[in-house]
C-alpha positions as CSV (number, residue, x, y, z in Angstrom):
1,X,-13.0,10.9,-14.0
2,X,-9.7,10.4,-12.1
3,X,-7.1,8.1,-13.0
4,X,-5.1,7.1,-9.6
5,X,-1.7,4.9,-10.2
6,X,0.4,3.7,-7.3
7,X,3.3,2.0,-8.2
8,X,4.6,-0.5,-5.7
9,X,7.5,-3.0,-5.7
10,X,5.4,-5.9,-6.6
11,X,2.3,-4.5,-8.3
12,X,0.6,-1.4,-10.4
13,X,-2.6,-0.5,-9.3
14,X,-4.7,1.9,-11.4
15,X,-8.1,3.0,-10.0
16,X,-10.6,5.1,-12.2
17,X,-12.6,7.6,-9.5
18,X,-16.1,8.9,-10.5
19,X,-16.5,11.4,-7.5
20,X,-15.2,10.5,-4.3
21,X,-15.9,6.7,-5.7
22,X,-13.7,4.0,-7.3
23,X,-15.5,2.7,-10.4
24,X,-13.0,0.1,-11.5
25,X,-9.4,-0.6,-10.3
26,X,-6.6,-3.3,-12.1
27,X,-3.3,-4.1,-11.2
28,X,-0.6,-5.4,-13.2
29,X,3.3,-6.7,-12.5
30,X,5.7,-3.7,-11.9
31,X,7.9,-3.4,-14.6
32,X,10.0,0.1,-15.2
33,X,10.7,-1.2,-19.1
34,X,6.8,-1.1,-19.6
35,X,6.7,1.4,-22.3
36,X,3.1,3.8,-21.9
37,X,2.0,2.1,-25.3
38,X,2.3,-1.2,-23.7
39,X,0.2,0.4,-20.6
40,X,-2.2,1.9,-22.8
41,X,-2.9,-1.5,-24.9
42,X,-3.8,-2.9,-21.3
43,X,-5.3,-0.6,-19.7
44,X,-7.9,1.2,-22.7
45,X,-8.8,-2.3,-22.9
46,X,-9.8,-3.3,-19.6
47,X,-11.8,0.1,-19.4
48,X,-13.5,-0.9,-22.8
49,X,-14.9,-4.0,-21.1
50,X,-16.0,-1.7,-18.1
51,X,-18.1,0.9,-20.9
52,X,-15.5,3.6,-19.7
53,X,-14.3,5.7,-22.5
54,X,-10.8,7.0,-22.5
55,X,-12.0,10.4,-22.6
56,X,-13.8,10.7,-19.7
57,X,-10.5,10.9,-17.8
58,X,-9.5,14.2,-17.2
59,X,-6.8,14.1,-14.2
60,X,-3.9,11.7,-13.6
61,X,-2.1,11.4,-10.4
62,X,0.9,8.9,-10.0
63,X,2.5,7.7,-6.7
64,X,5.5,5.8,-7.1
65,X,8.3,4.0,-5.3
66,X,9.8,2.9,-8.8
67,X,11.5,5.8,-9.6
68,X,12.2,4.1,-13.2
69,X,8.7,3.7,-13.5
70,X,7.4,7.1,-13.7
71,X,8.7,8.3,-16.7
72,X,6.6,6.3,-19.1
73,X,3.8,6.6,-17.2
74,X,3.8,10.5,-17.5
75,X,4.4,9.3,-21.3
76,X,0.5,7.4,-20.9
77,X,-1.3,10.6,-19.4
78,X,-0.1,13.2,-21.9
79,X,-0.2,10.8,-24.7
80,X,-3.4,8.6,-24.5
81,X,-5.5,10.7,-22.0
82,X,-4.2,14.2,-23.3
83,X,-3.6,15.2,-19.4
84,X,-0.4,16.0,-18.0
85,X,-0.4,13.6,-15.1
86,X,0.5,15.1,-11.3
87,X,2.8,12.8,-9.3
88,X,2.5,13.0,-5.8
89,X,4.9,14.7,-3.4
90,X,5.7,17.0,-6.0
91,X,4.2,20.7,-6.7
92,X,1.3,21.2,-6.8
93,X,0.5,17.9,-5.9
94,X,2.9,18.3,-2.7
95,X,2.1,16.4,0.5
96,X,1.2,19.4,2.6
97,X,2.0,17.6,6.0
98,X,5.0,18.0,8.4
99,X,7.4,14.9,7.8
100,X,9.2,14.7,11.1
101,X,12.2,12.2,10.6
102,X,16.0,12.9,9.6
103,X,15.4,13.2,6.1
104,X,12.0,14.1,4.9
105,X,13.1,13.2,1.3
106,X,14.0,9.2,2.3
107,X,10.0,8.9,2.9
108,X,8.3,6.6,0.5
109,X,5.7,8.3,-1.4
110,X,3.0,5.2,-0.6
111,X,3.8,5.7,3.5
112,X,3.2,9.5,2.9
113,X,-0.1,8.8,0.8
114,X,-1.0,6.6,3.6
115,X,-0.6,9.2,6.2
116,X,-2.5,11.4,4.6
117,X,-5.2,9.8,4.0
118,X,-5.3,8.0,7.5
119,X,-5.6,11.2,8.9
120,X,-8.0,12.6,6.7
121,X,-10.4,9.6,7.7
122,X,-9.5,8.7,11.6
123,X,-9.1,10.7,14.6
124,X,-6.0,11.1,17.1
125,X,-2.9,9.5,16.7
126,X,-2.7,6.3,14.1
127,X,-0.3,3.7,13.8
128,X,-0.7,2.7,9.8
129,X,0.3,-0.8,8.9
130,X,0.8,-1.5,5.0
131,X,1.0,-5.1,4.1
132,X,3.0,-4.9,0.9
133,X,6.5,-6.5,-0.3
134,X,7.6,-4.7,2.7
135,X,5.3,-4.6,6.0
136,X,5.2,-0.7,7.0
137,X,4.4,0.6,10.0
138,X,4.0,4.4,10.1
139,X,3.3,6.9,12.9
140,X,1.2,9.6,12.4
141,X,0.0,11.8,15.4
142,X,-3.0,13.9,16.0
143,X,-1.9,17.0,14.0
144,X,-1.4,14.8,11.3
145,X,2.4,14.9,11.0
146,X,4.7,12.1,10.2
147,X,6.7,10.6,13.1
148,X,8.5,8.2,11.5
149,X,8.0,4.3,11.6
150,X,9.4,0.7,10.9
151,X,10.2,-1.2,7.9
152,X,10.0,-4.9,8.0
153,X,10.5,-7.8,5.5
154,X,6.9,-8.9,4.3
155,X,5.6,-12.5,4.8
156,X,6.1,-14.0,1.2
157,X,9.6,-12.1,1.6
158,X,10.2,-14.1,4.7
159,X,8.7,-17.2,3.3
160,X,11.0,-16.8,0.1
161,X,14.3,-16.9,1.9
162,X,13.4,-19.8,4.1
163,X,12.6,-21.8,1.5
164,X,15.3,-21.1,-0.7
165,X,17.9,-21.4,2.0
166,X,16.6,-24.5,3.2
167,X,16.7,-27.5,0.3
168,X,14.6,-29.7,2.1
169,X,11.5,-27.5,2.9
170,X,8.5,-27.5,0.5
171,X,6.8,-24.0,-0.6
172,X,3.7,-23.4,1.6
173,X,0.7,-21.1,1.2
174,X,0.4,-18.4,3.3
175,X,-2.9,-19.0,5.7
176,X,-3.3,-20.1,9.6
177,X,-2.3,-23.1,10.3
178,X,-4.6,-26.3,10.5
179,X,-5.8,-27.6,13.3
180,X,-7.5,-26.3,16.8
181,X,-5.1,-23.4,17.5
182,X,-1.9,-25.7,18.3
183,X,1.2,-24.0,17.8
184,X,3.8,-27.2,18.2
185,X,3.0,-28.8,14.8
186,X,3.4,-32.4,13.9
187,X,4.6,-32.8,10.2
188,X,7.3,-30.0,8.6
189,X,4.4,-28.4,6.3
190,X,2.3,-27.5,9.4
191,X,5.7,-26.4,11.9
192,X,6.2,-23.9,8.5
193,X,2.7,-22.6,8.5
194,X,2.8,-21.9,12.2
195,X,6.5,-20.4,12.2
196,X,5.4,-18.0,9.3
197,X,1.9,-17.5,9.9
198,X,2.0,-16.9,13.8
199,X,5.4,-15.9,13.8
200,X,4.4,-12.8,11.7
201,X,1.4,-12.0,13.9
202,X,3.6,-12.3,17.0
203,X,5.8,-9.7,15.3
204,X,3.3,-7.1,14.3
205,X,1.6,-7.7,18.1
206,X,4.6,-6.7,19.5
207,X,5.9,-4.0,17.5
208,X,2.5,-2.7,17.6
209,X,2.5,-2.6,21.7
210,X,6.2,-1.3,21.5
211,X,5.1,1.8,19.2
212,X,2.2,2.2,21.6
213,X,4.3,2.6,24.4
214,X,6.9,4.8,23.1
215,X,4.0,7.3,22.1
216,X,2.6,7.5,25.3
217,X,-1.2,8.0,24.1
218,X,-4.1,5.9,22.7
219,X,-3.1,5.2,19.0
220,X,-5.4,3.6,16.5
221,X,-3.7,0.9,14.5
222,X,-5.4,1.0,10.4
223,X,-4.4,-2.0,8.2
224,X,-4.6,-1.7,4.6
225,X,-2.5,-4.0,2.0
226,X,-3.3,-7.3,0.3
227,X,-3.1,-9.5,3.6
228,X,-5.0,-7.2,6.1
229,X,-8.1,-9.0,6.0
230,X,-6.2,-12.3,6.2
231,X,-4.5,-11.2,9.5
232,X,-7.2,-9.1,10.6
233,X,-9.3,-12.4,11.2
234,X,-6.4,-13.5,13.7
235,X,-5.6,-10.7,15.9
236,X,-7.1,-8.1,17.8
237,X,-4.8,-5.2,17.0
238,X,-6.2,-3.2,14.3
239,X,-8.9,-0.8,14.6
240,X,-9.8,-0.8,11.6
241,X,-9.0,-2.6,8.0
242,X,-9.0,-0.1,5.1
243,X,-8.0,-1.8,2.0
244,X,-8.5,0.9,-0.2
245,X,-6.4,4.0,2.0
246,X,-3.5,4.3,-0.4
247,X,-5.9,5.0,-3.4
248,X,-8.0,7.6,-1.4
249,X,-5.5,9.2,-0.1
250,X,-4.0,9.6,-4.0
251,X,-7.4,10.9,-4.8
252,X,-7.5,13.3,-2.1
253,X,-4.3,15.0,-3.1
254,X,-5.0,15.1,-6.6
255,X,-8.3,17.4,-5.2
256,X,-6.6,19.3,-3.5
257,X,-3.8,20.1,-5.9
258,X,-6.4,20.6,-8.6
259,X,-8.6,23.3,-6.4
260,X,-5.4,25.6,-5.7
């Protein structure tokens, strides 16, 4: 069984693959100071609840945008699962795709993994939109080469900045504004929701339109990340919503690495 670990800026996601399918998944807040022993207590208890024995894990792969978190996760793999972890982007789990940008080493692991997974699952030119701490837009050409993209503040960061900088503005939930689609708010909360939610949708649609114009060919838009489903209900810009894209990309990289 494969244990795939995706370390983001906000959360770490653990997923157990049984063959091509995800058997179980869990998430915990990202904290680079968390030790291997702390991970093990938490994770093995959750595995036990699901009826999964630790000795069934025979491969571990880690992808991280938080470099300080990698060491303790490699210790977790060795000490508690008896196997050396694969690190996504490092041999033998290297990307095996062309990264056609000014500094390929600067590309975040999550974005490379998404590009690999998207090209494996979908045909043609692709735009991958990942809703995380930041919202990233990644362009993958029809040959699978990573061509670059965009990094924008995540919607939660945008809302936090607005609330923290304006003393009288309240904390609101990220959800579609109430009412019959009006974009003229009648109170402070509605006006904030309109600005944050529809403003974010407009930004997405505008950026994707500009990317498509620059590519000059039809391009599918694949959305992933926690808020993808919410936005998909209020825009026609996405061709597919793939919540497990990053995890499936990690599984694919692990299979390629162990088959080599």
